[in-house]
C-alpha atoms as an extended CHARMM CRD file, in Angstrom:
* protein
*
       180  EXT
         1         1  MET       CA             82.2920000000       93.1990000000       32.0530000000  PROA      1               0.0000000000
         2         2  ARG       CA             84.4940000000       90.1210000000       32.4720000000  PROA      2               0.0000000000
         3         3  ARG       CA             81.6310000000       87.7310000000       31.7580000000  PROA      3               0.0000000000
         4         4  THR       CA             80.5910000000       89.7580000000       28.7190000000  PROA      4               0.0000000000
         5         5  LEU       CA             84.1330000000       89.7140000000       27.3490000000  PROA      5               0.0000000000
         6         6  LEU       CA             84.4560000000       85.9640000000       27.8710000000  PROA      6               0.0000000000
         7         7  ILE       CA             81.1530000000       85.2440000000       26.1560000000  PROA      7               0.0000000000
         8         8  THR       CA             81.9130000000       87.6240000000       23.3120000000  PROA      8               0.0000000000
         9         9  SER       CA             85.3890000000       86.2000000000       22.8680000000  PROA      9               0.0000000000
        10        10  ALA       CA             84.1050000000       82.6600000000       22.8640000000  PROA      10              0.0000000000
        11        11  VAL       CA             81.4430000000       83.5340000000       20.3320000000  PROA      11              0.0000000000
        12        12  ALA       CA             83.6390000000       85.8370000000       18.2630000000  PROA      12              0.0000000000
        13        13  LEU       CA             86.4590000000       83.3480000000       17.9380000000  PROA      13              0.0000000000
        14        14  ALA       CA             84.6130000000       80.1170000000       18.4520000000  PROA      14              0.0000000000
        15        15  ALA       CA             87.0110000000       78.0200000000       16.5050000000  PROA      15              0.0000000000
        16        16  ALA       CA             88.5560000000       78.2630000000       13.2020000000  PROA      16              0.0000000000
        17        17  ALA       CA             85.1040000000       77.0880000000       12.2050000000  PROA      17              0.0000000000
        18        18  ALA       CA             83.3160000000       79.9770000000       13.8190000000  PROA      18              0.0000000000
        19        19  SER       CA             86.1210000000       82.4400000000       13.3840000000  PROA      19              0.0000000000
        20        20  VAL       CA             85.9590000000       81.9380000000        9.6590000000  PROA      20              0.0000000000
        21        21  GLY       CA             82.2150000000       82.2660000000        9.5430000000  PROA      21              0.0000000000
        22        22  PHE       CA             81.1000000000       78.6530000000        9.3800000000  PROA      22              0.0000000000
        23        23  THR       CA             77.6130000000       79.5410000000       10.4270000000  PROA      23              0.0000000000
        24        24  GLN       CA             75.2400000000       77.1990000000        8.7450000000  PROA      24              0.0000000000
        25        25  THR       CA             71.9980000000       78.5980000000        7.4370000000  PROA      25              0.0000000000
        26        26  SER       CA             71.0350000000       75.3160000000        5.7930000000  PROA      26              0.0000000000
        27        27  ASN       CA             71.7380000000       71.6460000000        6.2430000000  PROA      27              0.0000000000
        28        28  ARG       CA             74.7330000000       71.7460000000        3.9190000000  PROA      28              0.0000000000
        29        29  SER       CA             78.1840000000       72.1540000000        5.3500000000  PROA      29              0.0000000000
        30        30  PRO       CA             80.6370000000       74.7170000000        4.0210000000  PROA      30              0.0000000000
        31        31  GLN       CA             82.7410000000       73.6110000000        1.0790000000  PROA      31              0.0000000000
        32        32  LEU       CA             86.3390000000       73.3150000000        2.1920000000  PROA      32              0.0000000000
        33        33  ASP       CA             89.3260000000       72.7080000000       -0.0080000000  PROA      33              0.0000000000
        34        34  ASP       CA             92.9930000000       72.8000000000        0.9060000000  PROA      34              0.0000000000
        35        35  ALA       CA             93.3900000000       76.4410000000       -0.2160000000  PROA      35              0.0000000000
        36        36  THR       CA             90.5580000000       77.4810000000        2.1120000000  PROA      36              0.0000000000
        37        37  ILE       CA             91.9330000000       75.3960000000        4.9770000000  PROA      37              0.0000000000
        38        38  VAL       CA             95.3670000000       77.0070000000        4.5510000000  PROA      38              0.0000000000
        39        39  ALA       CA             93.6890000000       80.4360000000        4.7500000000  PROA      39              0.0000000000
        40        40  ILE       CA             91.7530000000       79.4240000000        7.8750000000  PROA      40              0.0000000000
        41        41  PHE       CA             94.9170000000       78.0550000000        9.4810000000  PROA      41              0.0000000000
        42        42  ASP       CA             96.7580000000       81.2850000000        8.6500000000  PROA      42              0.0000000000
        43        43  ALA       CA             93.9480000000       83.4550000000       10.0290000000  PROA      43              0.0000000000
        44        44  ALA       CA             93.7750000000       81.5170000000       13.3050000000  PROA      44              0.0000000000
        45        45  ASN       CA             97.5280000000       81.8860000000       13.8150000000  PROA      45              0.0000000000
        46        46  THR       CA             97.4800000000       85.5660000000       12.8750000000  PROA      46              0.0000000000
        47        47  ALA       CA             94.6590000000       86.2410000000       15.3290000000  PROA      47              0.0000000000
        48        48  ASP       CA             96.6250000000       84.7280000000       18.1900000000  PROA      48              0.0000000000
        49        49  ILE       CA             99.8010000000       86.5550000000       17.2020000000  PROA      49              0.0000000000
        50        50  GLU       CA             97.8400000000       89.7860000000       17.5180000000  PROA      50              0.0000000000
        51        51  THR       CA             96.2140000000       88.9480000000       20.8540000000  PROA      51              0.0000000000
        52        52  GLY       CA             99.5520000000       87.7420000000       22.2020000000  PROA      52              0.0000000000
        53        53  THR       CA            101.2660000000       90.9440000000       21.0880000000  PROA      53              0.0000000000
        54        54  LEU       CA             98.5630000000       93.0100000000       22.7660000000  PROA      54              0.0000000000
        55        55  ALA       CA             98.9910000000       91.0320000000       25.9860000000  PROA      55              0.0000000000
        56        56  VAL       CA            102.7570000000       91.5320000000       25.9530000000  PROA      56              0.0000000000
        57        57  GLN       CA            101.9860000000       95.2590000000       26.1400000000  PROA      57              0.0000000000
        58        58  ARG       CA             99.0660000000       95.1530000000       28.5970000000  PROA      58              0.0000000000
        59        59  ALA       CA             99.5240000000       92.1750000000       30.9320000000  PROA      59              0.0000000000
        60        60  GLN       CA            100.1110000000       93.0480000000       34.5660000000  PROA      60              0.0000000000
        61        61  ARG       CA            101.6810000000       89.7690000000       35.6530000000  PROA      61              0.0000000000
        62        62  ALA       CA            105.1170000000       88.7430000000       34.3940000000  PROA      62              0.0000000000
        63        63  ASP       CA            104.0080000000       85.1340000000       33.8450000000  PROA      63              0.0000000000
        64        64  VAL       CA            101.0940000000       86.2800000000       31.6810000000  PROA      64              0.0000000000
        65        65  ARG       CA            103.4590000000       88.4740000000       29.6230000000  PROA      65              0.0000000000
        66        66  GLU       CA            105.7850000000       85.4760000000       29.1930000000  PROA      66              0.0000000000
        67        67  TYR       CA            102.8360000000       83.3550000000       28.0750000000  PROA      67              0.0000000000
        68        68  ALA       CA            101.8150000000       86.0690000000       25.6060000000  PROA      68              0.0000000000
        69        69  GLU       CA            105.3560000000       86.2300000000       24.2160000000  PROA      69              0.0000000000
        70        70  MET       CA            105.3340000000       82.4640000000       23.7880000000  PROA      70              0.0000000000
        71        71  LEU       CA            101.9750000000       82.6240000000       21.9760000000  PROA      71              0.0000000000
        72        72  ALA       CA            103.1570000000       85.2600000000       19.5390000000  PROA      72              0.0000000000
        73        73  ARG       CA            106.4400000000       83.4090000000       18.9160000000  PROA      73              0.0000000000
        74        74  ASP       CA            104.8560000000       79.9650000000       18.5230000000  PROA      74              0.0000000000
        75        75  HSD       CA            102.0390000000       81.1400000000       16.2870000000  PROA      75              0.0000000000
        76        76  LYS       CA            104.4420000000       83.1170000000       14.0750000000  PROA      76              0.0000000000
        77        77  ALA       CA            106.4850000000       79.9590000000       13.5980000000  PROA      77              0.0000000000
        78        78  VAL       CA            103.4300000000       77.8030000000       12.8500000000  PROA      78              0.0000000000
        79        79  ARG       CA            101.9600000000       80.4150000000       10.5250000000  PROA      79              0.0000000000
        80        80  GLN       CA            105.2700000000       80.4630000000        8.6290000000  PROA      80              0.0000000000
        81        81  LEU       CA            105.2380000000       76.6630000000        8.3770000000  PROA      81              0.0000000000
        82        82  GLY       CA            101.7820000000       76.9010000000        6.8200000000  PROA      82              0.0000000000
        83        83  ARG       CA            102.8480000000       79.6340000000        4.4230000000  PROA      83              0.0000000000
        84        84  ASP       CA            105.9820000000       77.7180000000        3.4280000000  PROA      84              0.0000000000
        85        85  LEU       CA            103.9490000000       74.5790000000        2.7880000000  PROA      85              0.0000000000
        86        86  ALA       CA            101.4060000000       76.5400000000        0.7490000000  PROA      86              0.0000000000
        87        87  GLY       CA            104.2640000000       77.8520000000       -1.3800000000  PROA      87              0.0000000000
        88        88  LYS       CA            105.7590000000       74.4020000000       -1.7930000000  PROA      88              0.0000000000
        89        89  LEU       CA            102.3900000000       72.9720000000       -2.8150000000  PROA      89              0.0000000000
        90        90  ASN       CA            101.6250000000       75.9930000000       -5.0130000000  PROA      90              0.0000000000
        91        91  VAL       CA             98.4220000000       76.6120000000       -3.0610000000  PROA      91              0.0000000000
        92        92  THR       CA             97.0660000000       80.1540000000       -2.8530000000  PROA      92              0.0000000000
        93        93  PRO       CA             95.2540000000       80.6020000000        0.4880000000  PROA      93              0.0000000000
        94        94  THR       CA             91.6490000000       81.4650000000       -0.2660000000  PROA      94              0.0000000000
        95        95  PRO       CA             89.4800000000       82.5820000000        2.6670000000  PROA      95              0.0000000000
        96        96  PRO       CA             85.8680000000       81.4070000000        2.6090000000  PROA      96              0.0000000000
        97        97  ALA       CA             83.6380000000       83.8350000000        0.7350000000  PROA      97              0.0000000000
        98        98  ASP       CA             81.2830000000       84.1490000000        3.6980000000  PROA      98              0.0000000000
        99        99  SER       CA             84.0300000000       84.5920000000        6.2880000000  PROA      99              0.0000000000
       100       100  SER       CA             83.3690000000       87.0340000000        9.0800000000  PROA      100             0.0000000000
       101       101  SER       CA             86.5430000000       86.1970000000       10.9720000000  PROA      101             0.0000000000
       102       102  ALA       CA             88.2290000000       89.5590000000       10.4440000000  PROA      102             0.0000000000
       103       103  VAL       CA             85.2590000000       91.4360000000       11.8880000000  PROA      103             0.0000000000
       104       104  ARG       CA             84.9810000000       89.0510000000       14.8180000000  PROA      104             0.0000000000
       105       105  HSD       CA             88.6940000000       89.2820000000       15.5480000000  PROA      105             0.0000000000
       106       106  ARG       CA             88.6050000000       93.0980000000       15.4090000000  PROA      106             0.0000000000
       107       107  THR       CA             85.6970000000       93.0470000000       17.8590000000  PROA      107             0.0000000000
       108       108  ALA       CA             87.5790000000       90.7660000000       20.2510000000  PROA      108             0.0000000000
       109       109  MET       CA             90.6980000000       92.9410000000       20.0210000000  PROA      109             0.0000000000
       110       110  LYS       CA             88.6660000000       96.0880000000       20.6330000000  PROA      110             0.0000000000
       111       111  GLN       CA             87.1330000000       94.5150000000       23.7130000000  PROA      111             0.0000000000
       112       112  LEU       CA             90.4870000000       93.3220000000       25.0320000000  PROA      112             0.0000000000
       113       113  ARG       CA             91.9240000000       96.8080000000       24.5150000000  PROA      113             0.0000000000
       114       114  SER       CA             89.0460000000       98.3280000000       26.4750000000  PROA      114             0.0000000000
       115       115  VAL       CA             89.3800000000       96.0730000000       29.5210000000  PROA      115             0.0000000000
       116       116  PRO       CA             90.7290000000       97.9920000000       32.5170000000  PROA      116             0.0000000000
       117       117  ALA       CA             94.3720000000       97.1550000000       33.2590000000  PROA      117             0.0000000000
       118       118  ALA       CA             93.4840000000       95.4680000000       36.5530000000  PROA      118             0.0000000000
       119       119  ASN       CA             91.1840000000       93.0210000000       34.7370000000  PROA      119             0.0000000000
       120       120  PHE       CA             93.2180000000       92.4860000000       31.5810000000  PROA      120             0.0000000000
       121       121  ASP       CA             95.1300000000       89.3500000000       32.5740000000  PROA      121             0.0000000000
       122       122  ARG       CA             91.9600000000       87.4440000000       33.4560000000  PROA      122             0.0000000000
       123       123  ALA       CA             90.1110000000       88.6160000000       30.3400000000  PROA      123             0.0000000000
       124       124  PHE       CA             93.0540000000       87.7170000000       28.1020000000  PROA      124             0.0000000000
       125       125  LEU       CA             93.5070000000       84.2570000000       29.6340000000  PROA      125             0.0000000000
       126       126  GLU       CA             89.7800000000       83.5090000000       29.3980000000  PROA      126             0.0000000000
       127       127  HSD       CA             89.8740000000       84.6050000000       25.7710000000  PROA      127             0.0000000000
       128       128  GLU       CA             92.8490000000       82.3210000000       25.0620000000  PROA      128             0.0000000000
       129       129  ILE       CA             91.1900000000       79.3180000000       26.6930000000  PROA      129             0.0000000000
       130       130  ALA       CA             88.0250000000       79.7800000000       24.6300000000  PROA      130             0.0000000000
       131       131  PHE       CA             89.9590000000       80.5340000000       21.4320000000  PROA      131             0.0000000000
       132       132  HSD       CA             92.2630000000       77.5240000000       21.6650000000  PROA      132             0.0000000000
       133       133  GLN       CA             89.4730000000       75.1430000000       22.6370000000  PROA      133             0.0000000000
       134       134  ALA       CA             87.3670000000       76.3000000000       19.7200000000  PROA      134             0.0000000000
       135       135  VAL       CA             90.2470000000       76.0260000000       17.2580000000  PROA      135             0.0000000000
       136       136  ILE       CA             91.0690000000       72.5080000000       18.4690000000  PROA      136             0.0000000000
       137       137  GLU       CA             87.4520000000       71.4540000000       18.0470000000  PROA      137             0.0000000000
       138       138  ALA       CA             87.2970000000       72.9720000000       14.5550000000  PROA      138             0.0000000000
       139       139  MET       CA             90.5540000000       71.3440000000       13.4910000000  PROA      139             0.0000000000
       140       140  ASN       CA             89.4190000000       67.9350000000       14.7030000000  PROA      140             0.0000000000
       141       141  SER       CA             85.8040000000       68.0330000000       13.5470000000  PROA      141             0.0000000000
       142       142  THR       CA             85.8580000000       70.2060000000       10.4350000000  PROA      142             0.0000000000
       143       143  LEU       CA             89.2950000000       70.9570000000        9.0250000000  PROA      143             0.0000000000
       144       144  LEU       CA             91.1790000000       67.6580000000        9.3560000000  PROA      144             0.0000000000
       145       145  PRO       CA             88.4220000000       65.5620000000        7.7650000000  PROA      145             0.0000000000
       146       146  ALA       CA             88.3080000000       67.9490000000        4.7870000000  PROA      146             0.0000000000
       147       147  ILE       CA             92.0520000000       68.1150000000        4.0780000000  PROA      147             0.0000000000
       148       148  GLN       CA             93.0570000000       66.3420000000        0.8750000000  PROA      148             0.0000000000
       149       149  ASN       CA             96.8400000000       66.8510000000        0.8550000000  PROA      149             0.0000000000
       150       150  GLY       CA             98.8400000000       64.5440000000        3.1010000000  PROA      150             0.0000000000
       151       151  GLU       CA            101.5120000000       67.1310000000        3.9310000000  PROA      151             0.0000000000
       152       152  LEU       CA             98.9210000000       69.7050000000        4.9490000000  PROA      152             0.0000000000
       153       153  LYS       CA             97.1260000000       67.1320000000        7.0830000000  PROA      153             0.0000000000
       154       154  ALA       CA            100.4310000000       66.1670000000        8.7380000000  PROA      154             0.0000000000
       155       155  LEU       CA            101.1590000000       69.8130000000        9.5550000000  PROA      155             0.0000000000
       156       156  VAL       CA             97.7510000000       70.3760000000       11.1210000000  PROA      156             0.0000000000
       157       157  LEU       CA             98.0300000000       67.1190000000       13.0890000000  PROA      157             0.0000000000
       158       158  LYS       CA            101.4740000000       68.1980000000       14.2660000000  PROA      158             0.0000000000
       159       159  VAL       CA            100.2220000000       71.5070000000       15.7040000000  PROA      159             0.0000000000
       160       160  VAL       CA             97.0140000000       70.3160000000       17.3950000000  PROA      160             0.0000000000
       161       161  PRO       CA             98.9710000000       69.3120000000       20.5390000000  PROA      161             0.0000000000
       162       162  ALA       CA            100.5850000000       72.7780000000       20.6440000000  PROA      162             0.0000000000
       163       163  PHE       CA             97.1610000000       74.4430000000       20.5400000000  PROA      163             0.0000000000
       164       164  ASP       CA             96.1310000000       72.1780000000       23.4130000000  PROA      164             0.0000000000
       165       165  ALA       CA             99.3010000000       73.0410000000       25.3510000000  PROA      165             0.0000000000
       166       166  HSD       CA             98.5360000000       76.7500000000       24.9110000000  PROA      166             0.0000000000
       167       167  ARG       CA             94.9970000000       76.1970000000       26.2260000000  PROA      167             0.0000000000
       168       168  LEU       CA             96.2660000000       74.2560000000       29.2300000000  PROA      168             0.0000000000
       169       169  ALA       CA             98.9070000000       76.8950000000       29.9910000000  PROA      169             0.0000000000
       170       170  ALA       CA             96.2380000000       79.6150000000       29.9490000000  PROA      170             0.0000000000
       171       171  GLU       CA             94.0390000000       77.5480000000       32.2860000000  PROA      171             0.0000000000
       172       172  HSD       CA             96.9760000000       77.0790000000       34.6620000000  PROA      172             0.0000000000
       173       173  LEU       CA             97.7750000000       80.8010000000       34.6910000000  PROA      173             0.0000000000
       174       174  LEU       CA             94.1220000000       81.6690000000       35.2380000000  PROA      174             0.0000000000
       175       175  GLU       CA             93.9120000000       79.2590000000       38.2010000000  PROA      175             0.0000000000
       176       176  LYS       CA             97.1840000000       80.5890000000       39.5830000000  PROA      176             0.0000000000
       177       177  GLY       CA             95.8730000000       84.1670000000       39.4330000000  PROA      177             0.0000000000
       178       178  SER       CA             92.5960000000       83.1800000000       41.0730000000  PROA      178             0.0000000000
       179       179  SER       CA             94.3440000000       81.5310000000       43.9980000000  PROA      179             0.0000000000
       180       180  LYS       CA             96.1700000000       84.7270000000       44.9760000000  PROA      180             0.0000000000
């Protein structure tokens, strides 16, 4: 069950790129503009707000609940920064037409909700490691190179280290739980 959840989570939310449906069926890459990137950024933050909120309710360990609270708080703040910037720039977030991120996120949430309480912390932390790693890779390889607006690029560059810090914190908590 744990291995299945990890694999499904990694596949379901494999980056902003994968989580927004950047599956390539041809040799052409998806067309990204700033409005689409803002929507992707918003969706990635919203997804982690939701998984963090779920973990606040379900986590067994206090340190995992604290991590989940931090995730929800941090991602709400970053999502708001993105929304404020979109308003300032008069950009309407426009999700990619072929996005399957909502379905993939619902699947991941359903699976996390179904994990037995005794296994939830591990499943959640594994999910967060895979999610943050995938988002970092997508931001660096796909989103940042496509951003046209300097302020949007600066915002994304500013938050990449926070995504990495979240991934590292999840890895630390997972290791800590395994050593008990």
